[in-house]
N, C-alpha and C positions, 0 to 999 in steps of 0.2 A: 777523433776528428773525421776520420774516413767514414765511420758508421753514421755520422751526421751529414754525410754527402757533401762535405766541404771539398773544394778543389785544391790542387797543388798550390796555387797562388795564395789561397787563404791560409794554408798550413805554413807556407814560407813566411808570410807576414806575421802570423801569430807567434812563431817560434824563432824568428830572425835567422832562418836557415837559407842555404842555397837551394834552388829548385832541383839541381842535379842530385843533391843529397836526398831530398824527399822522393824524387822519382826512383832512385836506386832502391830505397827501402820499400817503396810500394811494389816494385817489381819483385823484390825478394819475398815479400809476404804473399804475393800472388803465386809465385813459384812454390813456396812451401805448402800452400794450401791446395796445390795441384789445380789451379784455375787457369782458364785460357783467355778470358776477356778482360774488360776494363775495370776500373776501381768501383764502378757501380755494383758489379757482382761482389767485389770485396766488401763493400759496405753492407750488402745484404747478408753475406756470410758472417761478418763480424757481429752484425745485429742479432743473428740467431745464436751466437756463441755466448752472448752476455746474459 
């Protein structure tokens, strides 16, 4: 979902989750990948890993 550049609201709607849950996991992924900026960078990084 992130690699498709979907926003938090889109993910929340698609999976019927709380926005805090999605935000927490996005921050966790960004941290584990040693990134410092927004999910746009995460989308790019995930796209290169596929």
